[in-house]
C-alpha positions, 0 to 999 in steps of 0.5 A: 578920403575924398577929393576937397573941394574947393580943388587945391594942391596940400603941402605934400604936392598932391591933391588936397583930400578931405574926411566924410563929414567935410565932403559932404559938406563940400557937396552941400555948398556946391548945390546951394551956389551953383546955378542951373545951367552952369555945368554943362553934363548937368544942366538942372544941377544946383539950386540957383539960391543967389538969384534969389537974393536980389528978390524983395525980403518977404516971408514968401521969398525966404518960404520959397526959397528954403522950399527951393533948397530942400528940394534940391539938397534932397534931388542931388544929396538925397542919398547921401544925406537927409535934410530935416531942417533949412533956414535961409536969411538975406541980410543986407549983402550977405545970405546966411543958410543954415541946414540940419541933416542926417548922414545916412550911411553913419545915422549922426546928425550934422548941422551946417552954415554958409554965409555967402556976400552978394 
C-alpha cells in the first residue's frame, strides 16, 4: 500500500492509502501538473504542461506538448512505467491528456486520462 494523492485522512483517522496501480496514476498526475521550480529539493521536477495551454493551438504545439509529456514521464517515472502513447488535446479551457503505459513490475498495460480546467 502507498500513500494516496492528494494527501488526505481516511475514515479511520489515518493517512489514506491506495493500491499500486492508483499510486502510479497519482505519480503521473504529479509529473504532468507540476511546473519545474515548484518543488524546493527537485527544481527540475515536472513538465510544465499547464503553461503550454496558453499558446496558440496548432499541430506544432500539440506535437511539442506530446514530446514534453513523454520525455518528462520517462525521466521521472521511467523505472516504474514504459510510456507507449501520449495524446494531448486542448479544448477551450479544458486540457485533456491520454496516456497509455506499461507497468514494468507487472507488465500490465494501463491507460489514464487526465482533465484539467485552466
